[in-house]
N, C-alpha and C positions, 0 to 999 in steps of 0.2 A: 665791647669792641664793635658789635654790629651797629651800634647807634651812630658810629663814626666812619663806617666805611660804605662805599658803592655797593650797589647790588651784585655787580660783577665780582667784586673782592669777597662780599659775603658768600658767594658760591665756592670759591676758592677755599675759605675758611672751612665751609661745611664738609669739603672733602675728608677732612681730617678726623670728622667724627661720624662718617658713614660705617666704620666696624661696629656701632652700636646697632645701626640699621640692620647689619647683615646678621648680627646675633638674632635680633628680633624676627627677622625674615625666617631663619632657620627654625625658631621656636614654632612660629606659625605654620610654616610648611611641614612639621613634625606633629601637627595637631595638639601642640602645647598652648596653655595661656600665655598671653602676652607679659613679658616682664615690664611692669610699669616704671619700675626703677631706673630702667634704661632710658638715657637721655638720647632720643633718637632726633635726625634732622628731619624725618617725615613723620607726621603723626601715626600712630598704631592703626587707627580707622583707615587712613590711605593705602598703608601697607596691606591691610587685609583686603581692600578694594582691588588693589593691584594683583594680589595673588588670585583673587577671583575672577577678574576680567581687567587685564592690562590697558592702560591707558596713556602710557608714556609721560606719566608724572613722575616717574623715578628714574634714576640714572640707567643708562642702556645695559650696564653689565649685571644689574639687579634684575632687570625684566629677562635678560637672557639666561641667569641662573634659575630663575623661576619656572621658566619654560622648560629647560634642561631637567630641572628637578621633577616637574610633574609628568614628564615623557619618559623619565628614568634613564637618561641618556647624558650623565655628567661627562663633561669634555676631557677630564684627566684622571689618570689613576690615582685617585686619592680619595680621603673621605669627603662628604659634603662640605664640611666646615674649611677644609684645605682648599677645596676647588673654589670656594666663594672668596677666600682670601686672595687666591691667585689672581682670580678675576678682576678682584677690587685693585689689587697692585698694578696689574696690567693696565687697567682704566686711568689710575693716577699717572703712570708713565706715559701717558698719551696726552697729558694735559699742556695747555699753550704756555703755561707758567713753568718757566725753567726751573725755578727753585722748588716746585711741587715735584716735578719729574725727578730731580736730584735726590730730594729727600725720600721720595716714594721708593726709589731704587736702594739708597742707602738703609732704610728702615726694614726692606724686605730681606737685603742681604744679611743685616745683623740679626734679624729673627732667626732666618734660616741657618746661620751659623750656630747659634745658641741651641737651637733644635736639633742641628746635626750632631753638635758635641754631646748633648744629653742623649740622643739616640744610640750614638756609639758607645756612651758610657753604660747604657742599659741594655746593649744588644738588641735593639730595634732596628728595623729596615730604614737606613736613611733615605733613601730613594723615595719610599712612600710618604715621609714626613716633610721633604723639602719643596717648596713651591717655586713656580717660576721657570722661565727657560733661558735665562741670561747665562753668561760664561760663569759666574760665581756659583749659581745653583747647579749648574753641569759638574763642576769641580767638587763641590760637596757630594754629588751623588756618585761620583767616579774615584776619587782619590783616596788613596788609604795613608797618606802622609798624615803626620801629626796636625799640621795646619793646612791641610787639604791643597798644599801648593800655592796658598793665596797671599801668604804674607809679603812677598816682594811687591806685588801690585796694590796691596790693601794693607798698611801698615797696623792698622787697628786689630787685625786678625791676631796677631800674637799676643796683644793685649787681652783680648776676649778670651783666647785658649788659656792664658794664664787665670784670669778671673774664674773660669768655669772649674778649674782644679781646686778651687779654695772652698772649703767647707762653711765658711761664714757668710750666709745669705745676705746680710747687710752690706757686707763689702762687695759683695758680687754685684748686688744692685745698685749701689753707690757708683761702681766702677764703670757698670754700664750707662747709666745716667749721664757720667763725664764724658763717654765715648760720643753719646749723642749730643751733648752742648758742644764739644770741640768740633763736631761735624757742623753744627749749627752757626756757630761763631765763624768759621771758616766760610761758610756758604754765603754768609751777609757781610763779608769783610768790607766792600766797597758800595755797601748799601748804606744809606744814611736816614733819609726820611720816606722810607717805602714801606709798603705792606710786608716785604720779605723781613725786613728788620723787625 
């Protein structure tokens, strides 16, 4: 794809692959060896250099997380991995590209919902596992309703709740994939020859 798109569009595409960089940065900060199987946007050597001496060559949220981690003052009451994911989604939701903003919020909400349902099922503290500060995340942290009071505003919630009750992992994954594809289809309905499509 990168052979056919502009530099600006390439930067937008890179946003979707940054979770691998997040995982690599966490490994490096925890003094573990880099996982060379992770396909990162930024070379491992550059990530190592940024950890040693920041030089504004990586996204701002990653630089901020590295600084916070080194100073032992993470900004949210969550595990370092969850804090980094939270910062990543916040970064995505500030994109000038409307599709990226919409997809980032949808993806975060969906992952949060699955996480909250699993946390509820296994008696874990939902509030510590859910990331983000939007209304969806707040509802997951505070509601005791089966659907967290979200079905009316987010019709896919009911489907996810039903899927997560299934013991068939393949059916569950396929169902979640279909929810994502349906979102994507709706998000690009009137896009014909664009990067979004």
